[in-house]
ROTIVO-538696 format. One record per residue: residue in one letter; x, y, z of N, C-alpha, C in turn. Coordinates in pm, whole numbers, padded with zeros to 5 digits, always signed. Last residue first. Layout:
N
AXYZXYZXYZ;...
END
This chain:
212
A-01481+01707-01104-01575+01593-01117-01760+01678-01049;A-01250+01839-01280-01316+01827-01152-01410+01757-01193;S-00992+01721-01488-01101+01775-01476-01186+01770-01294;V-00630+01729-01357-00765+01609-01402-00887+01713-01383;D-00268+01706-01466-00448+01798-01403-00546+01664-01441;P-00025+01460-01412-00114+01579-01502-00224+01648-01430;Q+00179+01517-01126+00118+01511-01143+00042+01569-01256;P+00515+01333-01076+00438+01454-01085+00298+01423-01175;V+00602+01160-00763+00580+01152-00909+00507+01317-00971;V+00652+01273-00500+00730+01147-00550+00697+01202-00744;D+00485+01404-00353+00600+01455-00351+00717+01422-00402;G+00269+01218-00391+00247+01415-00454+00352+01445-00465;F+00186+01005-00273+00262+01012-00376+00287+01187-00429;A+00028+01051-00089+00080+00888-00132+00177+00930-00168;A-00141+01253-00095-00121+01221-00028-00033+01086+00019;D-00225+01180-00372-00143+01291-00404-00080+01282-00246;F-00432+01001-00370-00285+00942-00437-00200+01050-00399;W-00587+01131-00258-00557+01022-00167-00419+00987-00235;C-00649+01281-00417-00656+01359-00300-00592+01256-00267;R-00818+01183-00587-00663+01289-00644-00606+01318-00512;S-01043+01116-00499-00957+01026-00537-00791+01076-00600;A-01109+01370-00447-01103+01321-00375-01017+01185-00382;H-01190+01456-00718-01061+01550-00666-01047+01469-00520;L-01381+01306-00861-01240+01209-00855-01129+01339-00812;P-01556+01172-00574-01563+01236-00636-01426+01196-00692;V-01727+00829-00559-01573+00943-00476-01567+01044-00602;G-01906+00652-00626-01905+00752-00504-01865+00827-00458;A-01825+00401-00777-01760+00448-00628-01830+00535-00575;V-02002+00542-01014-02027+00400-00951-01965+00431-00757;R-01863+00741-01061-01999+00764-01046-02064+00667-00941;S-01574+00699-01094-01576+00792-00996-01754+00772-00963;V-01660+00514-01374-01610+00439-01205-01622+00545-01098;Q-01734+00773-01487-01796+00642-01535-01782+00608-01362;K-01494+00904-01490-01586+00951-01436-01682+00846-01415;Q-01308+00685-01640-01277+00750-01512-01364+00821-01449;A-01386+00644-01903-01429+00552-01775-01394+00640-01638;A-01319+00933-01987-01485+00904-01993-01506+00788-01858;E-01110+00898-01980-01142+00998-01929-01296+00969-01896;S-00904+00590-01982-00970+00702-02018-01070+00770-01953;F-00689+00337-01953-00732+00469-01936-00796+00536-02025;E-00687-00003-01992-00618+00092-02019-00680+00182-01995;W-00618-00401-01890-00714-00246-01901-00634-00098-01945;L-00632-00674-02025-00571-00545-02061-00656-00450-02051;G-00649-01006-01883-00705-00920-01988-00653-00847-01953;V-00705-01379-01928-00610-01297-01870-00685-01135-01978;S-00941-01606-01698-00888-01497-01820-00817-01400-01823;I-01091-01897-01622-00993-01820-01584-00969-01722-01698;A-01414-02069-01555-01338-01987-01641-01261-01890-01600;Q-01601-02152-01415-01470-02247-01350-01375-02145-01501;R-01828-02098-01479-01758-01999-01381-01643-02062-01341;G-01729-02117-01797-01864-02057-01704-01801-02015-01595;E-01475-02324-01894-01594-02247-01928-01667-02203-01813;G-01112-02279-01979-01223-02307-01939-01365-02263-01933;Q-00957-01972-02021-00947-02144-02017-01069-02172-01940;T-00871-01705-02263-00985-01787-02159-00947-01906-02153;G-00734-01372-02354-00724-01568-02375-00783-01608-02274;L-00752-01118-02360-00681-01171-02471-00675-01284-02455;V-01024-00923-02336-01027-01003-02267-00896-01088-02422;E-01011-00582-02229-00984-00677-02321-00926-00760-02262;P-01240-00503-01895-01063-00487-01961-01089-00597-02134;A-01456-00290-01809-01449-00391-01802-01267-00396-01923;A-01548-00079-01579-01382-00116-01608-01375-00254-01679;G-01787-00048-01497-01799+00023-01625-01584+00029-01680;I-01904-00170-01316-01835-00053-01275-01809+00061-01392;R-02002-00372-01449-02146-00311-01370-01999-00174-01350;N-01789-00484-01567-01906-00452-01626-01975-00361-01555;Y-01685-00571-01302-01627-00531-01420-01695-00441-01515;I-01875-00803-01256-01811-00665-01155-01796-00589-01215;R-01907-00960-01434-01995-00893-01415-01974-00773-01317;V-01626-01095-01393-01656-01005-01519-01804-00903-01516;M-01575-01238-01203-01520-01061-01224-01595-01018-01335;R-01675-01499-01230-01714-01367-01169-01701-01226-01116;A-01432-01575-01338-01549-01538-01437-01641-01445-01341;D-01080-01438-01239-01235-01532-01288-01348-01444-01344;F-00824-01306-01410-00929-01311-01399-01035-01401-01386;V-00482-01110-01445-00608-01292-01407-00691-01251-01377;G-00421-00832-01615-00454-00904-01478-00531-01090-01537;V-00200-00522-01681-00289-00717-01733-00286-00776-01585;F-00263-00201-01786-00273-00320-01635-00279-00444-01722;H-00120+00050-01955-00211-00066-01977-00159-00184-01799;Q+00037+00304-01939-00077+00283-02006-00190+00170-02005;V+00184+00497-01680+00175+00351-01648+00003+00390-01790;G+00251+00724-01524+00239+00659-01696+00256+00579-01743;F+00161+00757-01262+00271+00678-01261+00324+00646-01450;G-00064+00887-01254+00028+00963-01200+00202+00885-01242;Q-00241+00747-01449-00196+00885-01466-00087+00931-01380;M-00224+00504-01320-00184+00511-01504-00131+00616-01504;I-00315+00531-01075-00169+00530-01102-00142+00526-01225;E-00579+00612-01117-00462+00715-01039-00346+00693-01054;G-00713+00362-01215-00629+00535-01286-00593+00594-01242;G-00664+00245-00957-00592+00200-01083-00558+00261-01159;A-00880+00402-00792-00751+00391-00818-00642+00359-00877;L-01098+00269-00952-01051+00471-00974-00938+00482-00948;M-01110+00072-00882-01052+00077-01025-01021+00204-01023;L-01188+00119-00601-01046+00030-00613-00993+00101-00762;A-01447+00246-00650-01313+00310-00561-01199+00236-00584;A-01589-00027-00743-01533+00080-00797-01421+00155-00799;A-01537-00220-00502-01479-00244-00584-01461-00128-00704;T-01686-00036-00314-01523-00096-00312-01463-00054-00464;G-01992+00032-00316-01889+00094-00451-01719+00020-00442;P-02097-00067-00027-02096-00053-00220-02031+00050-00259;E-01786-00190+00247-01961-00066+00172-01980-00080+00004;T-01821-00491+00322-01770-00352+00287-01864-00290+00240;E-01795-00793+00443-01877-00670+00509-01854-00572+00454;R-01624-00969+00304-01745-00989+00293-01801-00856+00372;A-01385-00757+00111-01444-00798+00209-01573-00883+00196;L-01253-00832-00217-01316-00738-00145-01369-00820-00015;C-00964-00818-00422-01021-00897-00277-01104-00786-00245;F-00704-00896-00698-00830-00821-00638-00939-00900-00504;R-00440-01015-00752-00519-01030-00557-00631-00946-00565;T-00330-00810-00961-00331-00936-00925-00428-00889-00768;C-00157-00635-01252-00268-00628-01137-00316-00747-01056;E+00152-00520-01369+00019-00638-01336-00022-00573-01172;W+00165-00279-01613+00177-00283-01466+00073-00409-01462;I+00340-00124-01894+00254-00227-01845+00258-00296-01714;L+00540+00053-01927+00444+00097-01940+00330-00007-01910;P+00778-00123-01934+00768-00032-01805+00624+00022-01794;S+00782-00411-01995+00721-00282-02059+00678-00256-01913;Q+00647-00747-02085+00751-00680-02050+00815-00557-02084;F+00455-01013-02142+00445-00893-02095+00575-00840-02022;A+00474-01299-02308+00499-01253-02195+00457-01091-02208;V+00323-01532-02440+00327-01409-02555+00357-01342-02394;G+00123-01757-02532+00334-01796-02479+00383-01652-02502;D-00118-01742-02534-00022-01758-02660+00149-01758-02610;T-00189-01663-02291-00160-01536-02373-00070-01567-02494;L-00264-01815-02157-00394-01727-02150-00331-01710-02298;N+00014-01954-02088-00083-02061-02203-00234-01948-02235;L+00080-01792-01918+00138-01740-02084+00060-01827-02143;F+00140-01763-01653-00037-01788-01715+00006-01768-01847;H+00305-01799-01448+00234-01877-01496+00084-01901-01553;E+00454-01602-01567+00509-01718-01497+00419-01840-01490;N+00312-01381-01602+00412-01446-01678+00490-01537-01665;V+00138-01328-01422+00124-01358-01558+00189-01427-01610;M+00308-01287-01202+00216-01377-01172+00191-01439-01328;T+00614-01128-01236+00508-01135-01244+00423-01275-01209;R+00943-00986-01206+00861-01111-01165+00719-01102-01172;G+00973-00697-01401+00996-00759-01284+00927-00901-01253;T+00844-00532-01558+00975-00515-01570+01054-00591-01482;T+00556-00517-01471+00613-00617-01562+00752-00604-01627;P+00547-00379-01185+00546-00345-01289+00625-00457-01363;L+00235-00476-00971+00385-00536-01006+00432-00481-01132;F-00011-00444-00732+00017-00394-00838+00188-00439-00851;R-00338-00575-00575-00195-00584-00564-00161-00519-00706;M-00617-00432-00396-00525-00492-00543-00418-00542-00522;S-00909-00464-00157-00759-00450-00274-00733-00514-00338;G-01150-00407+00081-01071-00419-00026-00970-00358-00085;G-01141-00374+00345-01270-00372+00271-01197-00416+00112;H-00977-00384+00653-00982-00382+00505-01114-00402+00469;L-01022-00139+00932-00998-00259+00818-01007-00278+00722;G-01080+00124+00998-00914+00061+00998-00907-00039+00950;N-01331+00151+01031-01295+00128+01129-01108+00084+01157;A-01418+00255+00800-01392+00356+00874-01374+00298+01064;K-01205+00091+00539-01306+00114+00610-01283+00202+00712;E-00971+00139+00332-00983+00089+00456-01102+00156+00502;W-00848+00007+00008-00967+00055+00059-01018-00007+00209;I-00547-00006-00129-00624-00080-00002-00743+00018-00008;V-00311-00156-00344-00394-00012-00321-00518-00079-00232;Y+00047-00227-00305-00055-00258-00274-00202-00148-00258;L+00369-00276-00496+00225-00171-00435+00081-00196-00423;P+00519-00481-00390+00440-00456-00455+00354-00374-00415;N+00743-00676-00288+00748-00507-00192+00661-00457-00340;L+00830-00970-00278+00849-00873-00405+00861-00686-00428;D+00627-01095-00124+00761-01075-00078+00871-00997-00198;D+00416-01117-00282+00429-01030-00186+00514-01025-00115;Y+00450-01363-00453+00470-01220-00528+00424-01091-00440;E+00451-01582-00326+00557-01518-00329+00556-01351-00397;D+00092-01478-00112+00225-01576-00166+00319-01517-00215;R-00091-01559+00169-00017-01468+00111+00119-01580+00012;E-00359-01542+00384-00288-01589+00212-00213-01526+00197;Q-00374-01629+00720-00362-01540+00606-00301-01582+00468;G-00369-01765+00915-00568-01758+00833-00514-01629+00766;D-00204-01832+01093-00270-01674+01098-00369-01665+01017;A-00016-02018+00923-00122-02043+01031-00176-01927+01108;N-00180-01906+00550-00041-01978+00722-00108-01977+00816;V-00246-02074+00272-00273-01971+00385-00221-02057+00505;T-00209-02107-00055-00154-02065+00078-00164-02000+00203;V-00500-02214-00299-00344-02080-00250-00320-02148-00115;E-00706-02284-00515-00518-02324-00461-00412-02289-00396;W-00958-02208-00405-00863-02203-00531-00736-02236-00432;G-01250-02135-00333-01195-02290-00342-01037-02274-00399;L-01369-01916-00328-01398-01978-00433-01289-02081-00441;R-01398-01925+00015-01494-01880-00106-01485-01948-00289;T-01128-02014+00082-01312-02043+00151-01399-01998+00065;K-00920-01882-00058-00955-02012-00058-01086-02038+00018;F-00973-01627-00124-00980-01705-00238-00966-01866-00249;Q-01179-01517+00073-01210-01544-00061-01137-01658-00166;D-00998-01581+00334-01131-01595+00314-01204-01575+00139;A-00750-01447+00235-00790-01619+00234-00917-01687+00260;R-00794-01192+00195-00782-01276+00086-00787-01403+00120;D-00863-01158+00523-00999-01142+00388-00952-01219+00254;E-00602-01180+00558-00698-01258+00621-00846-01262+00529;F-00485-00950+00436-00409-01085+00412-00578-01193+00461;M-00679-00735+00578-00638-00786+00440-00585-00915+00375;S-00565-00761+00824-00729-00811+00775-00749-00809+00605;R-00305-00711+00841-00352-00824+00867-00488-00862+00852;A-00334-00474+00742-00257-00557+00661-00290-00636+00686;L-00473-00347+00963-00554-00304+00788-00459-00410+00713;A-00256-00414+01165-00440-00395+01134-00521-00419+00993;P-00038-00236+01093-00063-00364+01119-00211-00413+01144;F+00036-00009+00949-00089-00018+00939-00103-00188+00961;N+00349-00037+00897+00273+00098+00974+00137+00064+01000;S+00388-00307+00780+00408-00285+00919+00364-00155+00952;L+00340-00207+00499+00262-00236+00600+00270-00277+00729;Q+00579-00101+00388+00495-00033+00442+00421-00043+00548;D+00688-00274+00250+00771-00265+00311+00705-00156+00379;G+00511-00282-00004+00492-00395+00120+00537-00396+00232;Y+00343+00081-00051+00422-00037-00082+00444-00180+00026;L-00008+00154-00077+00102+00090+00074+00208+00006-00019;Y-00227+00377-00061-00193+00331-00134-00027+00305-00056;R-00576+00365+00033-00456+00373+00070-00319+00249-00033;I-00905+00508+00052-00811+00484-00052-00657+00479+00026;M-01158+00531+00265-01044+00581+00167-00964+00481+00151;
END
């Protein structure tokens, strides 16, 4: 299932949070060789985790992390604005209608469809919070994943070539893409909406969504 948790709510789900940061260390440091900081507990965290971001987490049946993404509004500090303006010709993103999505992580042993389920949850955020676009930095391996699940971004700029390429992309929402991602994820639209409502139903207004 999908959980939507702000940073200050992670302590309510200690095993889920611990395994998310451990899987981030495994993916970004061990497998990809990124220059990220891993603490003494074997967890990857950065300065943006201290800003109370919204995490979208696929929770496996055993209560542990299967995959996740991190969201921050661009009205505040973001990774793309502070570290990757060279990929956007110096253009910063600062709008309540644009949120940043970073740290897309998949656990080694996760269910098929996890990546698509996370992207489906991203669509729920767009609808529920009135967000028009996500902006994010991604590496070359993610291009195949995004294309496979039907959630490819508009590429705004790229640095490097081949497997070393890093890009900034912009995502938008469409009902056709939502239905495609739902099919790939194996998650009906009504189930996706129920998970969102469980977290935010009393907080943000919900538009109608066609049944899956």
